[in-house]
C-alpha positions, 0 to 999 in steps of 0.5 A: 410702510405704516408709521408707528405713532409711538415714534412720531414726535410733535414739535409744533408746541415745544419751546426752543431748546432741548426736549428729552423723550424715552422709549422702550423697544421690544420685539414688536418694533422689529416685527413692524419692519419684518425683521425676525433675527432677534428672539427677544429685545430689551432696549432703552432709547433716549431721544433728545430733540434740540429745537432751534429756530430753523431746524431740529437736531435729534440725538438717539442714544440706546442701550440694552440687549437682544437675544440672538442665535450664535452663528457657529452653534445656533445657541441663543444668547444675549448680545449687549448693544449700545450706540448713538446717532445724530441727525438733523431735520430741516424744512423745505419745499418737499419731503426728502430723506435721501441723505441719512444725516439730513431729513427735509420735511415740508414747511408747515409740518408739525411732527416728525417720525423717527422710527426708520432712524431708530431701526437703522441705528440699532441694526447697524450697531450689531456686530457682523459675527454673533459669537456666543461668549461661552465659545470664547472662554470655553465654557459652552457645552454644545453637541454642535461644538463636540461634533465640530471638534470631532470632525476637525482636521488633526495636526500632523505630528512633527517628529515621527518615532523611529520604527513607525512606518511612513507612507512612501507616497509622502517621500515621493511628494517631498522629492517634488519640493526639493527637485527644481 
């Protein structure tokens, strides 16, 4: 996968200590990963690089919203999203990214690309079920919700009024429960 230059951070000329970086993440970022679950994206990402003599510490902090489809009604809504992620970059003989919290880059490297860590931390911070807030508080008007309500099974009445006829099959089935 081609690296996005915006998320490549050169560290060779930086002094020891903390260095902040700010990014605006839009849908084009996720299109690069061929991820099309978001209709629209507005996320602010703050990256703090803590440069030390033998390693680099990255802290990613993001907040914003993504427009997604509701899992129940397929209605679009804005899902708030926030989170943070911390990982370490060390220097070694060869590139190794097998550990999700430790990235090893070859000696002599002068920059590091953090796009994969940004992508994964945002995707993993999404809730597993996307439910429109209007469903939870009952304010969403939707044809799908109306149809689901219409087709949902009705609760049986506990007390049958005297004079109402009861299907005799139910009496036979109730006998099965009591016969042992």
